[in-house]
C-alpha positions as CSV (number, residue, x, y, z in Angstrom):
1,M,-84.0,-75.7,-112.1
2,N,-84.4,-76.8,-108.9
3,I,-81.9,-79.6,-107.9
4,Y,-82.7,-82.3,-105.6
5,T,-80.2,-85.1,-104.2
6,N,-81.5,-88.2,-102.4
7,T,-79.4,-89.0,-99.3
8,A,-79.5,-92.4,-97.7
9,L,-80.3,-92.7,-93.9
10,P,-80.0,-95.3,-92.0
11,L,-83.5,-96.8,-90.1
12,S,-81.6,-95.4,-86.8
13,S,-81.8,-92.1,-87.6
14,F,-86.2,-92.5,-87.1
15,N,-87.4,-91.5,-83.6
16,P,-90.5,-93.1,-82.7
17,V,-93.7,-90.8,-81.7
18,T,-95.3,-90.1,-78.3
19,L,-99.0,-89.9,-77.9
20,K,-100.6,-88.1,-75.5
21,Y,-104.1,-86.9,-74.0
22,S,-104.2,-84.0,-72.5
23,Y,-107.3,-82.9,-70.2
24,Y,-107.8,-82.2,-67.0
25,D,-104.3,-83.9,-66.8
26,T,-101.7,-84.9,-69.2
27,E,-102.1,-88.9,-69.8
28,I,-99.6,-91.1,-71.8
29,V,-101.3,-93.4,-74.0
30,N,-100.4,-97.0,-73.6
31,G,-98.1,-98.3,-75.4
32,Y,-94.9,-100.3,-75.9
33,I,-91.4,-99.6,-78.0
34,M,-90.6,-102.4,-80.7
35,H,-86.9,-102.6,-82.2
36,Y,-85.4,-104.2,-84.5
37,N,-81.7,-105.2,-85.6
38,E,-81.4,-102.5,-88.4
39,G,-82.3,-99.7,-85.4
40,F,-85.6,-98.7,-86.0
41,N,-87.8,-98.5,-83.2
42,F,-91.4,-97.5,-82.8
43,I,-94.2,-97.4,-80.1
44,K,-96.9,-99.7,-80.8
45,Y,-99.8,-98.7,-79.4
46,P,-102.8,-101.3,-78.5
47,A,-106.0,-99.0,-79.1
48,L,-105.1,-98.5,-82.6
49,E,-104.4,-102.1,-84.0
50,N,-106.9,-103.2,-86.6
51,F,-107.9,-99.8,-87.0
52,Q,-110.9,-99.2,-89.3
53,D,-109.7,-96.0,-91.4
54,F,-106.9,-93.7,-91.5
55,A,-106.5,-90.4,-93.5
56,I,-103.8,-87.6,-93.0
57,N,-102.6,-84.4,-94.4
58,K,-100.4,-81.3,-93.7
59,N,-102.6,-80.2,-91.0
60,T,-104.8,-82.9,-89.8
61,G,-104.6,-86.8,-89.0
62,M,-107.6,-89.1,-88.2
63,I,-107.9,-92.6,-87.4
64,L,-110.7,-94.2,-86.8
65,T,-110.1,-97.3,-84.3
66,S,-111.9,-100.7,-84.3
67,S,-114.3,-101.6,-81.4
68,V,-111.7,-101.3,-78.1
69,G,-112.4,-100.3,-74.7
70,I,-111.1,-97.2,-73.1
71,N,-108.5,-99.2,-71.0
72,Q,-107.0,-100.0,-74.5
73,F,-105.7,-96.1,-74.2
74,F,-105.1,-95.6,-70.6
75,N,-104.3,-97.8,-67.6
76,A,-106.8,-99.9,-66.6
77,D,-108.8,-98.3,-63.3
78,P,-110.5,-101.6,-61.8
79,L,-114.2,-101.3,-60.3
80,N,-112.8,-101.8,-56.6
81,G,-110.7,-98.5,-56.5
82,T,-114.1,-96.3,-56.5
83,V,-115.5,-94.7,-53.6
84,S,-119.2,-93.3,-52.9
85,I,-119.5,-89.5,-52.8
86,P,-123.0,-88.1,-51.1
87,R,-125.5,-87.1,-53.7
88,V,-127.6,-85.0,-51.3
89,C,-125.1,-83.5,-48.5
90,Y,-124.5,-80.1,-46.7
91,L,-120.6,-78.7,-46.5
92,Q,-119.3,-78.0,-43.7
93,P,-115.8,-75.7,-44.5
94,Y,-112.9,-77.3,-42.1
95,N,-112.3,-74.6,-38.8
96,K,-115.5,-73.3,-39.0
97,P,-117.8,-75.8,-36.5
98,G,-121.2,-75.6,-36.8
99,Y,-121.5,-73.7,-39.7
100,Y,-122.6,-74.7,-43.5
101,L,-122.3,-73.1,-47.0
102,Y,-125.8,-71.1,-47.3
103,P,-126.7,-70.0,-50.6
104,S,-128.3,-66.6,-51.0
105,I,-130.5,-66.3,-53.8
106,T,-131.4,-62.6,-52.7
107,S,-127.8,-61.5,-52.7
108,N,-126.8,-64.0,-55.4
109,I,-123.8,-65.3,-53.2
110,V,-123.0,-68.7,-51.5
111,T,-122.4,-67.5,-47.7
112,L,-122.1,-69.2,-44.0
113,S,-125.1,-70.1,-41.9
114,S,-125.8,-72.2,-39.4
115,A,-128.5,-73.5,-40.7
116,K,-128.0,-76.9,-42.5
117,I,-128.9,-76.6,-46.5
118,N,-128.8,-79.7,-48.6
119,L,-126.8,-79.4,-51.6
120,N,-127.1,-81.6,-54.5
121,I,-124.1,-83.0,-56.5
122,T,-123.8,-84.3,-59.7
123,V,-121.0,-86.5,-60.7
124,N,-119.8,-85.9,-64.3
125,D,-117.7,-88.4,-66.4
126,N,-115.3,-85.9,-66.8
127,N,-113.8,-85.9,-63.1
128,T,-116.0,-82.8,-62.1
129,I,-119.0,-81.9,-60.6
130,Y,-122.0,-80.2,-60.7
131,I,-123.4,-78.5,-57.0
132,Q,-127.4,-77.2,-56.9
133,F,-129.2,-75.8,-54.4
134,G,-132.7,-76.2,-56.1
135,E,-133.1,-75.5,-59.5
136,Y,-130.1,-73.2,-59.5
137,Y,-126.4,-74.0,-59.7
138,F,-123.2,-73.1,-58.5
139,Q,-121.0,-70.7,-60.6
140,V,-118.0,-69.0,-60.6
141,D,-117.7,-65.2,-61.9
142,P,-114.7,-65.1,-63.9
143,V,-114.2,-61.4,-62.8
144,Y,-112.6,-61.0,-59.6
145,P,-112.7,-61.3,-56.4
146,Y,-114.2,-64.5,-58.3
147,Q,-117.4,-65.1,-56.1
148,I,-119.6,-68.0,-56.3
149,K,-123.0,-67.1,-57.8
150,L,-126.2,-68.8,-58.4
151,S,-128.0,-69.0,-61.4
152,R,-130.7,-71.3,-63.4
153,D,-130.1,-69.7,-66.7
154,Y,-128.8,-71.1,-69.9
155,I,-124.9,-71.0,-70.2
156,D,-123.4,-71.4,-73.5
157,P,-121.9,-74.4,-74.1
158,S,-118.3,-73.0,-74.5
159,L,-118.8,-71.5,-70.9
160,S,-120.2,-74.9,-69.1
161,Y,-116.8,-74.8,-67.3
162,L,-117.9,-72.1,-64.9
163,R,-120.5,-74.8,-63.4
164,Q,-118.1,-77.5,-63.7
165,F,-115.9,-78.0,-60.2
166,K,-113.2,-80.4,-60.0
167,Y,-112.5,-81.5,-56.8
168,V,-110.7,-84.4,-54.9
169,Y,-112.8,-86.1,-52.4
170,E,-111.3,-88.7,-49.7
171,N,-113.2,-90.2,-46.5
172,G,-116.0,-87.4,-46.3
173,T,-113.9,-84.7,-46.6
174,I,-113.6,-82.7,-50.3
175,K,-111.7,-80.0,-51.8
176,I,-113.6,-78.2,-54.4
177,A,-111.9,-76.2,-57.4
178,A,-113.5,-73.3,-59.8
179,Q,-112.3,-73.3,-62.9
180,I,-112.0,-69.1,-63.8
181,T,-110.9,-70.6,-67.9
182,P,-110.3,-73.7,-69.4
183,S,-107.0,-73.3,-67.9
184,D,-107.1,-71.5,-64.5
185,T,-108.2,-73.8,-61.4
186,R,-108.1,-72.3,-57.8
187,F,-109.6,-74.2,-54.9
188,L,-113.0,-72.5,-53.1
189,D,-112.3,-70.8,-50.1
190,V,-114.6,-69.5,-47.5
191,G,-113.3,-65.8,-46.5
192,L,-113.3,-63.7,-43.4
193,D,-116.5,-62.2,-44.5
194,S,-118.0,-66.0,-44.7
195,I,-118.3,-65.1,-48.6
196,L,-117.3,-68.3,-50.8
197,R,-115.0,-67.0,-53.6
198,A,-112.2,-69.4,-55.9
199,T,-109.4,-67.5,-54.4
200,G,-106.7,-70.3,-55.2
201,Y,-105.4,-69.3,-51.6
202,S,-106.7,-70.5,-48.0
203,S,-103.9,-69.2,-44.6
204,S,-106.9,-70.9,-42.3
205,G,-107.6,-74.2,-44.4
206,N,-111.4,-73.5,-44.9
207,Y,-110.7,-74.8,-48.6
208,Q,-111.9,-78.3,-47.5
209,F,-115.3,-79.0,-46.5
210,T,-116.7,-82.0,-44.7
211,M,-119.6,-83.5,-46.9
212,F,-122.5,-84.8,-44.8
213,G,-124.8,-86.6,-46.4
214,D,-126.6,-90.3,-46.0
215,V,-129.9,-90.3,-48.6
216,A,-128.2,-91.6,-51.7
217,T,-124.3,-92.1,-53.3
218,S,-122.7,-91.9,-56.5
219,Q,-119.8,-93.9,-57.7
220,I,-117.2,-92.0,-58.2
221,N,-113.3,-93.2,-59.4
222,K,-110.4,-92.7,-56.6
223,S,-107.3,-92.4,-58.5
224,G,-109.0,-89.8,-61.1
225,S,-108.2,-92.3,-64.1
226,F,-110.5,-92.5,-67.2
227,R,-112.9,-94.8,-67.1
228,N,-116.1,-95.9,-69.6
229,D,-118.9,-97.8,-67.7
230,W,-122.4,-98.5,-68.7
231,V,-124.4,-98.2,-65.3
232,V,-128.1,-100.0,-64.8
233,Y,-130.1,-97.6,-62.1
234,E,-132.6,-99.0,-60.5
235,S,-136.0,-97.6,-60.9
236,G,-137.8,-95.0,-58.6
237,T,-134.3,-94.9,-55.7
238,G,-131.9,-94.1,-58.8
239,N,-129.3,-96.5,-56.8
240,A,-126.7,-98.5,-59.2
241,I,-128.0,-102.2,-59.3
242,Q,-124.9,-103.0,-62.4
243,T,-122.2,-101.7,-63.7
244,T,-120.5,-103.0,-66.4
245,S,-116.9,-101.7,-67.1
246,N,-114.7,-100.8,-70.1
247,V,-117.5,-101.4,-72.7
248,R,-116.2,-101.5,-76.2
249,T,-116.7,-99.4,-79.2
250,H,-115.3,-97.2,-81.8
251,Y,-113.2,-93.9,-81.2
252,L,-112.3,-91.1,-83.8
253,I,-108.6,-89.5,-83.1
254,D,-107.5,-86.7,-84.5
255,F,-104.2,-85.0,-84.3
256,I,-101.9,-82.3,-86.0
257,P,-99.0,-84.5,-87.7
258,T,-96.5,-81.9,-88.1
259,K,-96.2,-81.8,-84.3
260,A,-94.0,-85.0,-84.5
261,I,-91.6,-83.3,-86.5
262,T,-91.0,-80.5,-83.9
263,D,-91.8,-82.5,-80.7
264,G,-91.2,-86.0,-81.5
265,E,-94.9,-85.9,-79.7
266,I,-98.4,-85.9,-80.6
267,N,-101.7,-84.5,-78.4
268,I,-104.5,-86.3,-79.9
269,N,-107.7,-86.0,-79.0
270,I,-110.2,-88.6,-79.0
271,A,-114.2,-88.9,-79.9
272,N,-116.2,-91.8,-78.2
273,L,-118.4,-92.6,-81.2
274,K,-120.6,-94.7,-78.8
275,T,-122.0,-97.5,-82.0
276,N,-124.6,-99.0,-80.6
277,Y,-124.3,-97.6,-77.1
278,T,-127.8,-97.3,-76.0
279,P,-130.1,-98.6,-73.6
280,A,-131.7,-100.6,-76.3
281,G,-128.5,-101.7,-78.4
282,A,-126.4,-102.4,-75.1
283,I,-126.7,-105.9,-75.6
284,G,-126.6,-108.0,-72.2
285,L,-126.0,-104.8,-70.1
286,A,-129.6,-104.3,-69.5
287,N,-132.7,-106.1,-69.6
């Protein structure tokens, strides 16, 4: 026969739980701590106020938020924190004047050439870019020596990170990094044999590339913080003519409750449900 004994605990023995979101970096979810005279503390999260639904069991917790903006989760990032990046350009490695990245389809490598070859840069929502030459994507080979290959084949969504390059862009110079695995990121570098690889190390500084392009530009987030914008593009030119930031929508959050017991922290996943979030439903955002 089991005998259970009730033990009175003071409110001060309960610790608040911190919410974190890990993507390309770990972000602390916006919140502020609330104190009570009895010693009870908890963290109030603006994104979770007036939530619509909540479910929890031993292994999974889920919260459906009200219609909120992404800036209620993370620090606000004003539109003037963005810069323009060329959508069509050619790339010149640092310390290699007169030479540019050259995608060789016959050899299936990216090397150097004195010819200026235009590359297409597509900015993704997750702070990565696609690099294309015509219908061919730059794609890292996850097997050593991690050469950058060219592919126009279908890629399984679970491996799409092999085509998604992280980047740091400032004043016409870009540093590009490939994801060997979702957790292993390495800078691209042009070796002594003039072949582009994801080496992660450079003694020559050739992991920096100067971008030459004046055809069209895309706005990127200078600080790398999260945004949730609705952009209206001009027909025919593809130029952004109107941007509405911090669009409100519902989010579904899931987490593992037991992590709070062991760590005092919960790593959350956030899914944008995009309620009424289409060109027809975006009332006031597009004609």
